[in-house]
N, C-alpha and C positions, 0 to 999 in steps of 0.2 A: 163840748161839741165845737168842732172847727168851723171857721167862717165859710170855707168853701162848701162844706156839707149843708150849712144853713142856707147858703145862697141857692144851692140846688133844690132843696126842699121848698124854698119860697117860690122858685120857678114852677115846681110841680103843683103847688097850691093854686097858681095863677092859671094853669092850663089843664087841670084835671078834667074839665068838661070835654076836652078834645080826645080823651082816651077812647079807644075802640074795643069792640067785643070779639069773642071767638066766632060769632056768626059770619064774620068776613072771611073765615078760613075753615069752613065746614068740612072741606075735603081732607083736612089734617086731624080733625077731632075724633078721638076714640073714647070708648067707655060708656057705661050706663050708670044711672044713679046707684050709689053703693047699696048693696043688699039685693039688687035685682039681677046681678050677674049669675050665670049658670056654669061656674067653673067646675070642672071635674076633679076628682080626687088627685092630688099631686100637682095640679096646675098652679102657676104662680100669677098673682094679681098685684096690681098697683092701684092704690086709691090716692087721688090728689087732695091734699089738705090745704092748699093755698101756699103762697110764697114759695119756699123750696121744700115744703113738707110732704111726706109720702108715708102711707101705710103699706107695707109689703107683707103678703100672706101666702103661705103654701102649707097645705095640710093643717097641722095643729100649731104651726109656728107663725107668730105675728111680730113684726119689727116696725117701729115708727122712727122716721128720720125728720128732725127739725120741725116738729108740730107747733104751729102758732095759730091759735084761734082768736085771741083777744083783739088783735088788729086795732091798736090805738090810732086815733085820728091824728092827722098831721099837726094840727094846732097844739095838741097836748105834748107831742114830742118836741116840737120847735120851742115851746115855752117852758120846757123842762118840768112838766107836770108829773105828778105821781103816776106810776104805771104798775099797780099790782095786777096779778092775773085776774081776768074777769071770769069768775067761776061759773056764772050762769051762761055766759056766752060759750065758754069751753064745753060745758055739758051739752048745749045745743049742737055745737060743732061735732062732737064725737058721736052724737046720735045720728046726725045727717051722714057722717062718714061710716056709720055702721061698725063702730069699733067692736072687736070681740070682748069677751068678759075679762080676759087677761092679755097684757102685752108682755112678751118674753124679754124684750130689750129695746132700748132707745139709743139712737145714734145722733150725735151733734156735730155738724160740720165746723161751727165756730160759735162763740158765746155771745153774739149780738142778741139784742132783745127779741128780734123777729125770728129767732131760731131757738131760743132757750127759755124765754120768759115763762111760758106755760108749763114747763116740765115739772117743777115741784108739785103743782096740783095734780097733773096727769099721773106722775109716778105714784103718788099717794093713792089715787083712785084705781089704777090698773096694775100696780106692781111692776116688776122688772127692773133690771139694772141699767143705769144710764152710762154710756161711754162717751167721753168728751176729752178735750184738752185739759191741761193742768189748770188753766184759767177757768174753764167751764166748771170743773169739779169744785174749785174754791167758791165760785158764785152760787152753785147749786147747793152746796153744803150750807152756805150762809143763808140760803132761802128755805132751809128746813129739810132738805133731802138727807136721809141718814147716810153716814159715811160708807156703810157697806153697800149702799145702792148707787153710789156715785164713783165711777171708776175712771181714773186718769189713764188715758191711752195715748200712744205715740205712733208715728209713722213706722211701717214695716212690722207692726205687731199683728199677730193673728189671734182672733177670738172666736168663740163659738156661742151662738145664740140659738137655742132650740136645734132645729135641723140645718141651720145656716152656718156656713163657714165664711168668716169675714176677715178681709185683709185691710188694715188701716193704712192709708196712703198719705203722703205729704201733699199739701195744696197751698195756694196763695189766695188772698182776698183781693178782689178788684178795687181799683182806686176810683174815687169820685172827685173830679176836678183836681187830680194830682195827688190825692192823699187817701189813705185808708181811714174810714170813719171809726170813731171810738177806738183808737189804737191802744196797745199796751197789753201786758201779761200780768197775771196775779197768781199768788201762791199762798198757801197757809190760811190763817184766819183773816178774813176780810169782812167789812161791814155788809149787811144785807143790801142787795141792790134795790133801790126804790124808784129810780127813774131810768129812762132809756139809756142815758149816757153812762150809767153805772155798769152796764153789760159790755165789758171790754171784749175786743175781738179775740184775744189770745192767739193760740197757734191754729191756723186753719187746717182742716183735715178733709180727706175724701175717703170713700169706702168702696171696696169691691165686695159685693155680696153674692155668694154662690149658694143657691137654694133651688130645690126642685128641678135640677138640671139646667137652670138658667144662671147667667152671669150678668149682674147689674152693677154698673158703675154710677156713683152719685157724688156730685160736688155742688157747691153753691156759687161757683164762679172762679175766676182766675185772673192773674195779672200778666199783661203783655204777652211775651212769647214763651212763657213757662208752660211746658206741655204736661199733660197728666202722666202718671207713672206707666212705664212700659208693661207692668203687671196687669194692666186693665185692657190691653190690646185685644181686639176681637170679641168684645162683649156682645151680649144679646141686646141690651138696652144701655145707652149712655144718657144719663140725666145731667144736663149741662146748664149751670147758672149763667144767665146772660142779662143781668139787671141793667148794666150800664155799658158805655162805649168800650171800656177796657176789656171786658170779657166778650163783648160782641166782636171786637176786632180779632181777638184770639180764637174765636169759635171755629173758623174754617180749618185752620191748621190743627187745632186740637181734635176735631172730629176726624179729619184725615188720619191723624196719628192713631186714634183708637179704632177706627174702621168698624163701627158697630152695625148690627143688623137694623136697629131702630135708634133714633136720637130724639130726645125729648128736651127741647129748650125750656128752662124753668126760671123761676124768680123774675117773671115778666109782668106779674099782676100788680095792681095798685093796692098794696097791703095796708094802706091807710083807710080803706073802705071795708065795711063788714062783709063777711062771706055771703050774707043774705042778699047783697047787692048783685051777686053774680060776678063772673070773671070780667074784669076790664083790664086791658093792657095798661101798664103805667106809662107816663109820658116820657120816661127815659128808655123804655123798651123800643126795639126797632126790629120787629119780626119780619117785615118786608125785606130788610137788609139781609137777614139770615137766609131767607128763601132765595134771594138773589145769589148768595154764595153757592148754594146747592146747584143752581142752574148754570152759573158761569164757571164754576171751578170743579164741577163733577165731584162734589163731596159725597162720600158714602153714607148710607143710613137713610131709612125711611123716616121722615119727620112726623112726629105725633104730638098733639096737644090734648089737654084734658080740662074739663070744667071742674069746678070745686066739688068735692065729695062724690066724684064719679070714679068707678072702678073699671079697670081694663085688665083683661086676662091676656098675658103675654103669649102670642102665638108660638 
């Protein structure tokens, strides 16, 4: 773990109590507790799983992106403690999120622990193939995912999951104090990851998901002025990671470039706290700054936020 990343996390530990909740922005919050929505046949829904995780459902097709329920505390991560998937916590999370009996497929934007740690347990419980980078595939196989269920995918590849058509797109990872945390790529046989630092970033990916007549773009963030793929222009929903200043500064130009009907800033929560604590913005998030961009720069897209384990039917 690099010193800049440690410094940032230490700062977060000092100011966690200052984090604010969604109640300050009720005009932007959508969705109802998972399982209570009344979506009609063929409609598409998003359920927020925390961090940058989402469950996307339409008809009989269910796809999960970056699910992370274990949510290890900051101290464990900082002190390089062991971080196995918390199976009881994961089971409670999927219950709250009203997971279906089976998941058709899993998408991974990059292989950091807060995006991939829980996948070996989840895939075993719900089935489905996991699509990730080469690094993600190596780490997932080392964690016990069968080779046939861990698929290495690259930018511009097109895949099919249930009734969904998915285009894999290139992406970048935002920097923290000038560096990408847990850098590096892996391939082949690797040791099983035991600690947060073992989950290397690998090749970041984004996804264009076409399902039920809707087009959804999802990424976990981005670097500087690197714009999303032109293939995702004019989407119905753009889910944009904005965890730190790098991706927040990129946000206005990236949203203008995509010109979505709805934009959902994500990766804003304090993922060192359990889901049961409810949504708290992290101390590195700056949602007021994002709103100011929309007002001052006439950015397209209606802004939407969601509470943990709430489901929103896309209009």
